[in-house]
C-alpha positions, 0 to 999 in steps of 0.5 A: 381664321378658324381651322377645323381638325378632326382627331381620332385616337388609336383604337388601342394604346393611343399613348404609345402609338404614332401621330399621323397627320393626313391632308387631302389635296385639291388645292381646296379639297376637304380632308373629311373625304379621307376621314369618311370615304378612305381610312377613317374609323367609320365610312359614310354609306350611299344613303348619306345617313348611315355610317359603317365601321371600317375594319381597315381603318388606319387609326387601328394602329395610329392616332390620326389628325385630319386637317382642313387646309387651307382655310376655306376648305370644308367647315373652316373659314376666315372672318375676312372671307379672303381665301387667297393663299399659296404653297409657301403660306399653306406649308407654314400655316399647316405647321402652325396648326400642327403646333397648336394641336400639340399645345392643346394636346401635349400628351401626343407631343413626344409620339412618333410623327408621320406626315401623310397625304394624297394628290396635291398632298404631293406638294403639301406634305414635302413643303410642310416637312421642311418646316417640321424637320427644323423643329427639334420638339417634333418627333418626325419619323417620315412622310407618305404621299399617295398618288401625289403631284410631284412634278408637273412635267413628269406627270404630263409626260408619263400620262401619254405613255400610260394612256397609250399602253392602256389602250386609250390612244390608238396607233395612229395618234401615238405615231403622230405624237411621237413624230411631232412631240419627240426628237432624238429619242426624247419626248416633250408632251408637257410644254412643246411649242410645236403646233402639231404637237399641241393639236395632237395633245389636244386629241389625247387630252380629249380622250383621257379627260373629256370623253367620260373615262374616270380620270381617277380610276380608269376601270371604274364607271363614271358617276353621272355617266358620260357627259353629253358634250363639252361646254364652250363659252365663245372661244373658251373650252370649260374643263377641269384641272387636277384640283377639280376646278373648272378653267377657262382655256383658250382653244389654241392651248390644247394640252393639260399643262396650260390648264394650270396657267389660265384664269379660272372661270368667273362664275361659281360652278359645282366642285365635285371632281369629274366622275365622282359623287359627293352627295352622301358625305355632303348630306351627312356633314350638312345635316343639322344634327351632325353639325351640332354634334361636331360643334360646327359654328353657325358661321361656318359654310356649308360643307363641300368636298372641294372649295371653288373659292379656295382653288380659284385663289390659290397660287401654285409656286412649285413645279416639282418637289425634288428639292424638298425630297432631297433635303429630307433624304439628305438627313438620312433620318426619315423614311419616305413612302411614295405610293400610287394606285396603278389605274389612276390617271390624275397622278399616274404611277409611272410619273411618280416612279420616274420622279422617285428614280430622278432623285438618284438614290441608291437602290437597296431592293430591286423592284419586286411584287409585295404581298398581303393576305386576304382570306388566308391566301397571299395575294400580290398587292402591287410592286415595290422598289426600295432605296436607302430611305425612300420606297416607291410602291404601287397598289394593284387595281387601285385608283386615285383614292387607294384606301377606298379602292383596295382597303386591305392592301392599303392598310397592310401597306400603311402598317408596314410603313408605320412599323418600319417592316419590310413591304 
């Protein structure tokens, strides 16, 4: 198996700067998206040919290792073409890939180490941290997860509140959801067996995920425009899940949680996440000149932002990440940042805030605004709540890809996390 890594040195003092591992999510999406569209030193421009220097690149203060995970993602591949894997195997393989990198580049082995990621990185990063924390040769200092999937149940339940209070559902549908999905002051929108609840959740999901709203940034336009109509095959609705794959879903299962349980459509479909456009990075990375310059093997597949094959064959083993976070917090050695763009609906801020609260850690700093400086003026970057060794932070006006939407605010947040400064 060939695992592809992209490494960028810190722009000054790489020997004394921390080593940061970055993983995009999916499962099956390429970390080159983080490199070329979020916080790498050069950002791909819409023409698919030009690169522009990124003044808010995260490697201004850290050495960053972008890892393609699992095998089959991006330019990485397996000779046997078998891409079936799962959460546990991927965590171990990512640990081995990190160890292999440090074997090849031992000069970074003593540097402070941080594990960071986004989206399904909410599973990748804590499960990888379980391995890394057991290895005394690695100088793990902390983890940061952006818009992470931390709990399916909390993510589902919070999304309904997010949608209603952002004006998406209307009072009639909200009343029905309350009537059919809630009892004794507690709502279950996640796996409720009440048929009326299921039907109303179908209406909710149709509005949030299928109507043409950009699920990754509520206030951003939908690239490609509003879809003309949903696609049906017989009794199946063709839709997408959090990993941006397309799922065959029997119509009687109408709410999103069931997307994770249904077998994926047999025929290959385009893997661009909904309302996004990966044409520019695809053009750039698949040009013969770039492949040659990057020493990409002729055996390597064409680069795609997300691999349908990897996603289809991926087995999700964890429904929540409480155990992994509590293990890390129990050592009192590591600092943890959970951050969310506050207009993302794929992994919404409310769900991750509830998740962090559910860990029942001691509050050290009550929820308050955090500030960053733009054009000489202080601006509110979002809100932060700090516990003993974990902080929950929102980035105002950012969607699923925080550094893309709010580069200066994201860079400020990253610097304060890495340098252990107050937010």
